[in-house]
C-alpha positions as a printed Julia matrix, in Angstrom:
265×3 Matrix{Float64}:
 102.1   -240.91  -51.23
 102.52  -238.78  -48.2
 103.64  -235.21  -48.52
 106.01  -233.77  -45.97
 105.02  -230.32  -44.89
 107.4   -227.54  -45.84
 109.01  -225.88  -42.73
 108.25  -222.05  -42.46
 111.16  -219.86  -43.55
 113.28  -218.54  -40.64
 112.37  -215.1   -39.46
 114.22  -212.17  -40.68
 116.65  -210.54  -37.96
 115.15  -207.26  -36.76
 116.79  -204.24  -37.96
 118.97  -202.47  -35.28
 117.61  -199.0   -34.48
 120.26  -196.57  -33.37
 119.75  -195.89  -29.56
 118.35  -192.61  -29.0
 120.61  -190.57  -26.79
 118.79  -189.12  -23.75
 119.65  -185.47  -23.64
 121.14  -184.38  -20.3
 118.99  -182.34  -17.98
 119.51  -178.69  -18.45
 118.6   -178.15  -14.7
 121.13  -177.71  -11.93
 121.65  -180.78  -10.15
 120.95  -179.16   -6.97
 119.77  -181.52   -4.06
 116.18  -180.99   -3.01
 117.21  -180.16    0.47
 119.3   -177.26   -0.74
 116.25  -175.87   -2.82
 114.04  -176.25    0.21
 116.66  -174.37    2.38
 116.95  -171.61   -0.14
 113.35  -171.12   -0.62
 112.52  -171.15    3.17
 112.44  -167.53    4.76
 115.2   -166.77    7.16
 114.15  -166.57   10.79
 114.2   -163.26   12.35
 117.0   -162.55   14.65
 116.14  -162.78   18.26
 115.65  -159.34   19.89
 117.9   -158.55   22.65
 115.53  -157.36   25.51
 118.33  -155.41   27.1
 116.9   -156.45   30.5
 117.57  -154.24   33.61
 116.4   -154.34   37.21
 116.4   -150.9    38.74
 116.24  -150.04   42.49
 115.08  -146.64   43.32
 117.43  -144.6    45.65
 116.69  -144.82   49.36
 116.17  -140.87   49.52
 113.58  -140.91   46.65
 110.27  -139.29   47.54
 107.57  -141.7    48.63
 104.53  -142.1    46.29
 101.96  -139.43   47.21
  98.4   -140.98   47.56
  96.12  -138.53   45.82
  92.52  -138.22   47.01
  89.67  -139.42   44.87
  88.47  -135.75   44.28
  91.68  -134.95   42.56
  90.56  -137.08   39.49
  87.25  -135.32   39.3
  87.01  -132.88   36.52
  85.86  -129.37   36.79
  83.16  -127.74   34.64
  85.79  -125.85   32.65
  87.79  -128.95   32.1
  84.78  -130.81   30.86
  84.02  -128.14   28.35
  87.61  -128.22   27.13
  87.57  -131.86   26.65
  84.18  -131.73   24.89
  85.49  -129.03   22.55
  88.66  -130.9    21.76
  86.5   -134.1    21.14
  84.18  -132.15   18.77
  87.21  -130.65   16.9
  88.81  -133.94   16.41
  85.54  -135.47   15.22
  85.14  -132.66   12.68
  88.61  -133.22   11.23
  87.84  -136.98   10.89
  84.58  -136.2     9.15
  85.95  -133.56    6.79
  89.26  -135.4     5.8
  89.28  -137.0     2.35
  88.33  -140.83    2.32
  91.15  -143.26    2.11
  91.09  -146.79    1.18
  92.28  -149.46    3.79
  95.43  -149.87    1.84
  96.39  -146.3     1.97
  95.64  -146.3     5.79
  97.87  -149.37    6.21
 100.72  -147.89    4.31
 100.49  -144.69    6.47
 100.4   -146.86    9.68
 103.56  -148.72    8.61
 105.33  -145.4     7.97
 104.55  -144.07   11.3
 105.63  -147.47   12.82
 108.91  -147.25   10.99
 109.63  -144.11   13.14
 109.53  -146.2    16.33
 110.62  -149.77   15.65
 111.41  -150.45   19.28
 109.55  -149.8    22.41
 111.29  -149.51   25.96
 108.95  -150.57   28.68
 109.45  -150.18   32.51
 107.21  -152.1    34.87
 107.03  -150.86   38.45
 106.36  -153.65   41.01
 104.57  -153.12   44.33
 107.93  -153.04   46.03
 109.14  -150.09   43.86
 111.63  -152.14   42.01
 111.5   -151.58   38.17
 111.89  -154.08   35.44
 113.18  -152.71   32.12
 112.97  -154.44   28.74
 112.78  -153.55   25.11
 110.27  -154.88   22.73
 109.44  -154.64   19.09
 106.63  -152.11   18.41
 104.92  -154.71   16.38
 104.71  -157.22   19.26
 101.53  -157.78   21.06
 100.49  -156.8    24.57
 100.15  -160.54   25.32
 103.95  -160.79   24.68
 104.66  -158.36   27.47
 102.5   -160.24   29.82
 104.26  -163.5    28.94
 107.71  -161.75   29.54
 106.62  -160.41   32.92
 105.2   -163.74   33.96
 108.27  -165.45   33.18
 110.2   -163.31   35.81
 107.91  -163.7    38.65
 108.62  -165.82   41.66
 104.97  -166.88   41.82
 103.76  -167.03   38.25
 100.57  -168.74   39.13
  99.19  -165.62   40.67
  97.19  -163.31   38.27
  98.12  -159.71   37.67
  97.43  -156.78   35.64
  99.54  -154.2    33.77
  98.15  -150.57   33.94
  99.22  -147.47   32.05
  98.85  -144.59   34.5
  96.66  -143.14   35.61
  93.87  -145.62   34.8
  94.27  -147.35   31.55
  94.4   -151.03   31.76
  96.05  -153.3    29.18
  93.4   -156.03   28.68
  93.89  -156.59   24.83
  96.54  -159.1    24.46
  96.37  -159.17   20.52
  96.84  -155.34   20.24
 100.3   -154.27   19.08
 102.38  -152.07   21.46
 102.13  -149.28   18.99
  98.44  -149.58   18.68
  98.24  -149.52   22.39
 100.11  -146.13   22.65
 103.17  -147.72   24.35
 105.65  -146.67   21.68
 108.35  -145.4    21.9
 108.74  -145.7    25.72
 106.24  -146.17   28.55
 106.03  -146.76   32.32
 103.59  -149.43   33.41
 102.3   -150.38   36.87
 102.23  -154.01   38.03
  99.09  -154.73   40.25
  98.35  -158.22   41.71
  94.63  -159.39   41.09
  94.75  -162.34   43.35
  95.4   -161.96   47.17
  98.6   -163.36   48.4
  98.28  -166.83   50.02
  99.79  -167.5    53.51
 103.54  -167.38   53.12
 103.58  -165.35   49.93
 103.42  -161.92   51.63
 107.3   -161.73   52.18
 108.15  -163.52   48.92
 110.17  -161.15   46.36
 108.14  -160.37   43.27
 110.8   -161.56   40.73
 113.0   -164.62   40.85
 116.56  -164.57   42.15
 118.06  -164.51   38.64
 116.51  -161.02   38.21
 117.25  -160.0    41.74
 120.93  -160.58   41.08
 120.7   -158.07   38.14
 119.61  -155.26   40.48
 121.29  -151.98   40.03
 120.65  -148.48   41.54
 118.7   -146.22   39.46
 120.6   -143.3    38.29
 119.33  -140.0    39.81
 119.07  -137.06   37.76
 121.43  -134.01   38.1
 119.5   -131.39   39.92
 120.84  -127.73   39.96
 122.19  -126.81   43.32
 120.06  -124.26   45.41
 121.27  -120.74   45.25
 123.68  -119.46   48.13
 121.9   -117.49   50.79
 125.09  -115.99   52.01
 125.4   -112.08   52.35
 128.12  -111.78   49.85
 128.31  -108.69   47.81
 126.36  -108.96   44.53
 126.52  -106.75   41.41
 126.36  -103.02   41.85
 127.73  -103.61   45.47
 124.31  -104.7    46.67
 124.18  -107.23   49.35
 121.89  -110.24   48.68
 118.81  -109.96   51.02
 118.98  -106.27   51.98
 120.74  -103.81   49.74
 118.31  -103.67   46.85
 115.26  -103.78   49.03
 116.56  -100.95   51.22
 117.4    -98.79   48.43
 113.91   -99.42   46.96
 112.21   -98.45   50.26
 114.33   -95.3    50.45
 113.28   -94.47   46.91
 109.68   -94.93   47.9
 109.89   -92.73   50.86
 111.53   -89.83   48.54
 108.65   -90.02   45.95
 106.13   -89.79   48.84
 104.07   -92.24   50.74
 100.67   -91.13   49.29
  99.46   -93.38   46.75
  98.93   -92.13   43.06
  95.03   -92.77   43.14
  94.72   -90.73   46.27
  96.86   -87.82   44.93
  94.69   -87.77   41.8
  91.54   -87.61   43.88
  93.05   -84.68   46.04
  94.58   -82.49   43.32
  91.6    -83.08   40.84
  90.06   -79.94   41.98
């Protein structure tokens, strides 16, 4: 007698578990681009260079060429310079030691007094280019600006601080270079002019169109040489001197030292 296998019991239905509610995010639903924009530092506003091109007046005195002997120091000047150098050296050695952090803080405080630097560049044709820079900008920034104004930017040039200081450190700040708050620089060509460049203007037409006359200082008018009566009814140029001469004649024409020698006996 064959036995029929008993079928397995049906599986029990799985218990339904309540779905866990996902808590809402407590963070602001701010787009990532907005967060990136807020965290990025704001770019500094572009400084207005306040560019001016100045033309000296036609009646301005010509530049006087000084001889080489003018720049030679005398013995007294050398002694004075040496003494001032020794005094400044002693002050530096005797002052209390400061950390680099303190020196940097003092440097920033001094720079805050002169945040801007006005620079005038005198070209070989006597025209002057004026512009404003931040005192924290580099000397190289001034070179780049001047180069952008040149008619022949491929020519090499040098900027000098009279009488003989050459600005040759491009990474030095204007404050460190001693240009703040205002300085006059001299433009000097290093390369010789090629054929056809002798009569070419130094700057481009864009800057030539900005040319304006340099304001002349108000000089006091010279005193009048007319013989109009002055105070106490003295005439200018004659009255006072004539009275003084007459007074001298009355007191005697003999000098006092001679009178003492004669009447000493």
